[in-house]
C-alpha positions in Angstrom: 41.6 -27.9 -9.3 43.4 -25.0 -10.9 45.1 -24.2 -7.7 46.5 -27.7 -7.5 47.8 -27.5 -11.0 49.5 -24.1 -10.4 51.1 -25.3 -7.2 52.4 -28.6 -8.6 53.8 -26.8 -11.7 55.4 -24.1 -9.6 53.5 -21.3 -11.3 52.2 -19.5 -8.3 54.9 -16.9 -8.6 53.4 -15.7 -11.9 50.0 -15.1 -10.3 51.6 -13.2 -7.5 53.7 -11.1 -9.8 50.6 -10.3 -11.9 48.7 -9.2 -8.8 51.5 -7.0 -7.7 51.8 -5.4 -11.2 48.0 -4.8 -11.2 48.2 -3.2 -7.8 51.2 -1.0 -8.7 49.5 0.2 -11.9 46.3 1.0 -10.0 48.3 3.0 -7.4 50.1 4.9 -10.2 46.8 5.8 -11.9 45.3 7.0 -8.6 48.4 9.0 -7.7 48.6 10.6 -11.1 44.9 11.6 -11.0 45.2 13.1 -7.5 48.4 15.1 -8.2 47.1 16.9 -11.3 46.0 20.4 -10.9 42.3 21.3 -11.2 43.0 23.6 -14.2 44.2 20.6 -16.2 40.8 18.8 -15.7 38.9 22.0 -16.4 40.7 22.4 -19.7 39.9 18.7 -20.6 36.3 19.2 -19.6 36.0 22.1 -22.1 37.3 20.2 -25.1 34.0 18.9 -26.3 32.5 22.4 -26.2 35.5 24.3 -27.8 35.1 24.3 -31.6 38.8 25.1 -32.2 40.2 22.3 -30.1 37.6 19.7 -31.1 38.2 20.2 -34.9 42.0 19.7 -34.5 41.7 16.5 -32.5 38.9 15.0 -34.6 40.7 15.2 -37.8 38.6 16.3 -40.7 35.4 17.9 -39.5 34.2 19.2 -42.9 30.7 18.5 -44.0 30.3 16.1 -46.9 29.2 18.9 -49.2 32.5 20.8 -48.4 34.8 18.0 -49.5 
């Protein structure tokens, strides 16, 4: 039923454009992930363990008694 409505209203082009945009975005994300150097991901993997980096990115990390 939805297909008939889309075809009769001439809206199928929007569905095709949406599918193409989704596919292009997915390809961009995969390409960007595959082209990054391993050192970049190693650095990101250490962020939760590094006190200096995690305190900067988390905002205020003071204990309630220190405020």
